[in-house]
C-alpha positions, 0 to 999 in steps of 0.5 A: 492539517498542513503537510510538514516539509520533508525531514520534520515531523518524525525527524528521528525517522526522516533523515533525508531518505537514509536508514535511520541510525541505531536500528538493528535486529538481533543486536548486529549493527547497522551502518556506523554502530559501535562494534560489540564489545570484544571484537576489537581487531577482528575483520567485519566478517569475523565480528558478524561470525562471532556475533552470530555464534553468540546470539545463537548461543555457541560460546567458543572456548567454555566448558560444559554448561554445569547445572547449578546446585544452587538453583535446585535450592532455589526451586525447591525452597520456593516450592516448599513456601508456596506449599505452605500458604496453601496448607492442605495442598499436596507437597510439590516435587519440584522435578528440574529435568522434567520441567526442562523437557517442557520449555522452550531450548532458550538458544532461540530466545535471539531469534524471538524479538518481535516484529520491526516496524517497517517505515514508508516514505513518500517519493520525498523522504517524507514518512508517510506511515509505520507498518506494525502489529495492532498496538505494538511499535518496535524498534531494535537497538544495540547494548551500545546504543542505549544509554548507560543511565537507561541501562542502570536504571533498569538494573537498579530498580529491576534486579540490583543484583543483575551484574554479580547474581547466577541466574536467580535471587534466592533472598528476593524469591525468599522475600517474595515467597514469605509474602506470599504466605502472609498474603502480602505483596513483597516485590516480584522475585523474578530476575532479569533473565526470568523476565526475558523469559516470560515476555519471550516464551511464556504465559503467566497464569500465576501458577507454581508451575509457570514460576518453576518454568521461568526460573529454569528457563532464566537459568538456561539463558544465563548459561547460553548468553553474556550479561550484555546480551540478555540485558540487550534482548530484555530492553529490546522486548519490555513494553513501556505503554503508549504501544511501544515494544522496547527502549528505542521505540520508548525513546522515540514515542515519548522524548522524541529521541534515540535510547543512545540520547536519553538523559538521567531524567528521561531514563529514570522515568522510562525505566520506571514504566515496565512496572505499570505502563498505564498508571505510570504513563507521563502522557496521561496527566490532567489538563493543568499538568504537563506530566502524569504525577504518578509518572514523576513519583516513579521516576523519583523511585528509580532515582532514589534506587540508582542512589542506593546502588551507587550508580549516581550520587544524590545531587544527580538524583535531585537535578534529574528530578527538578528537570522538566520533561516534554512528553508525547504520545503515540498520536505524534509518533505516527504519521496518520495521526499527526498528518492525517489529513495530508496522508495518501489513505488510498495509496496506503491501502493499496500498498499495505493490502494488496501490493505488498502481501502480494509481492513479498509476502508477509515479510514486510511486517514479519520480521518487519524492519524495512524502509520502503521508499514509495513513488507517491508525489504528495503534491500531486496526491493533495491536488488530486484529493482535492480535485475529487472531493472538490467535484463530486462533492459540488455535483450531488446532482449527478447521482441518482442517490443525491450526494450518494456518489463517489470518485476515484483518480489514479495518476501514473507516469507512463514511462515507468509505472510509477504511482504519483497519486491515488485517490480512492473516494471523493468522501473517505469520511463517509460512514457508508462507503468513504473507505472503500478504495474504489481506485482498485475496486472494479466497475464496467469501464465502457467505451474505454475498451475501444482503446484496444480494440482500434489499437488491435485493428490497426496491428494487422496493418490491414487498416487505417484511420481513413477505413470507412466502418458501417454505422447500420444496425446488425445483430450477431449471436442475438446481440444487438449493439446500439449507439449511445445517442440511439442513431444509426446509419451510414458510415464513419471514417475509423478515426471519427468511429474512434473519436465520436465513440460510436459503438455499431462501428466499435463492434463492427471493428472488433468483429474484423480483428477478432475478439480474442486478439484484442482481450488478449492485447488488453491483458498484455497491456495491465487489465485484470478482467472480472465478471461480478466480481470474479476473475473472468476473460473474454470468449470469442463470441462476447462482442460487447467486450469492446464496449466495456461489459467485463469489469477493470479497476482504476489502476488497471485501466491506467496501467494498460492505457500507459502502454499505449502513451508509452509507445507501446511499452507496458509496465506494471504498476510501481508503487515502489522504488527502493526497499532496504533492510533498516538494521543494516541497509542492505537493499532488499528490492530495487525498482528496474524500469528498464528490466520491468518493460516488455513491448506489447504494441508496435511502436507506429501503431501506439503513436497513430493511436497517441495522435488521433486521440489527441485531435479535438476535431476527430471528437466532433460532432458529439463532443464539441470543440475545446472540450473537457477532454484538452488541456489548454496550451498542451497536446494530450489525448483522452477517450471517455466510457460510460456504462449501463443498460438501457438508457441507465448510466451506471460507470462514468470514466475518462483516461488521458495522457501525455507522454509522461503523466497518465490520469484515470477518473472514474465517477459512479456510485460505489454501491452497485450498479442498477436503477437505485444507484445509477447516475442521473440521465445528465451524465453523459459520455464520460464528458460530464462526471469524469471528464472535469475532474481529469482536466483540472487535475490534469491541468493543475499537475502539469502547471509550470512544466514543459509542453512535450509531445511524442516524436514521430517514429520513422516508420510513420507519415502524415497526409491530410491530417491523418497518420498512417503506418508506412505501407498503408494508407493514400501512399501506398498501393494498399491505399485507405483498406477495405471497408469494414461492414461485416456482418451485412457488409452492403457498401458501395461507395468510393468516397468517404464524407468529409473531414468536416462530418467524418460520415459517408454520403451513401448510407447502407441500406438498413438492415432487418429488425434485430431478434429480442435480446436477453434480459439483463444481469441485476449488474448490467454484465451481458447474459450470454446468449443460447450460442454464446454471444452476448446480450446487452439490452437497450443501448448498452455502454457508450461514450 
């Protein structure tokens, strides 16, 4: 389904990104709403205080409440009538004060408003979600925000003596009781205050005791609130069918109008619904009809009542009955139904089930009533969904379970943390795993963790991108890292070790920097670490950490890599820019990127990493030239990762960026990590699975935008095609940095290969054969050795 332009689809909620009109919690008007009756001449503060006092039931200047003798008579009469109907039943004695002690305090009725709908908007102001309790849409409005036709139609059909009666309608009680005795329905005896008491506090079980409580509580409500207040609360809380609660919601759902805009025909239709919302639902009609005949018949009953009690003339009633009405259902109200194909379903899952509850608790849905403006870019989101689905579904051969694989993508602005697109599945409608949001699920990230290993190593200022690192086999604490291709030997320059993702060199670099400083950097950048789905953290001897054996999510990887992309500044993921209380326009939350920013890595270190990861030549020979990690016409940094055990791959990753756009991609089988659900041998190096998605999306989303790159900081310099921190490298006394060859160091050369190969010509003598590694775990996570070191079997995670 095509995405409606901004401002279309749900026009009553999408008003150029502004707060909708007529929304008021508990009758407190929003900006521009009419002042409550009787407040003319008062300032805003006095009107608000008066309104609060009224809603709390504090009528200043009124005499003490008096119990009305008519109520006692009515209760006694009801009891006697109903008792007579039971014949042999015991005589019922209604003790007013006894029942009064069993019912809630009527003054709290104003605070018992049902949860309000919370609206969620995309970055362009398009409504993309309505958060509400299951089956209950609810908006509030004021008394003056309800059409006079609607107010009078409701009174005339529900309780025509409402404006003149006290709290009970004795003739109706007699009529209802007499009908009860004769087993003949004679109409309900509940007044509007009693109905308000019922829908707010009580559960109708059909007993006499319930009816007595309803009458007493209705009487209490009548003494605490004015007629207008009671009618306002009633109209805001009564159900109208089609999952609507309250007249404002019903007006929007059925007619796409506000309650204030209802004409006589519409008002008469709605006023008749509460008696039987399903039977009279105007939407439920045959294919050859435009409206439910039962709804039209009920509309006529309402119009006749309005004529009978003098609210309108017969001519008005006849004209209203003849007026053709176009009605809608909740499918045309909820974005999920009318624009499902264009909805950012994975992003909304993350927002509603994770971000909002963790950040704001339950407030966003109870009491609700928020307008939430998100960062999601619907154009980018559509491209992300299309790209992930198109690439994954057209390559079933990538997955051992043919057609059973999946992919996920998260795109962010690294300069502020805003989430621009989130795709959690390539097959959202798959009954097997389609609705599992893999964008926030955790898997082993493979060699993408080398981003933090080499960043931490550079930050020590002891090493440079041309420091040589040993690529010879070694064993430490029972752990023997192996390269992706199974080869080893010699030395590689650090920039080539990183670009070609050499595992042995990365573990030696990790040993030189220390596991914990690297892990601390990764966590500070934004990674949440897991082991088998449980929170985890690296230990000083978890040497497989740099190869990605602790699990992360695509969202966390995108967030952490954004720290490097933003020159060492970290932001937590920011899916929301602004939240307003829709009832009064008050700002509940405002995202401030500057206040949320934190320095994690020196700017010069991050720049050198950005620059090194953007050089295509440093990825040769393993990745080839002009590969899927490049963007035609613009410079971009990228890193791949593959997790696995032996020669079995489970997860395939690519994360890459420009200065103002970063994208993280995962490909794999959501059902687990193991031989049955692995990737096929042809999906290697992150280059075959995730990289094509990354490249296609990044090309599409940056099309037509300026090609930008970083301005070098003042404390870096370039020599021989490599960038160095000031005070290190060939132009300094520190030089290139000492060769990294521990454990088992044996480096004796001075020349470190050529810029063409990046490998030294004087290989280190081979180390002794490694000790056997422990058995793998089912999930591919390394099993600690007896002395605490990891033991990933076989080749382990790779490119």
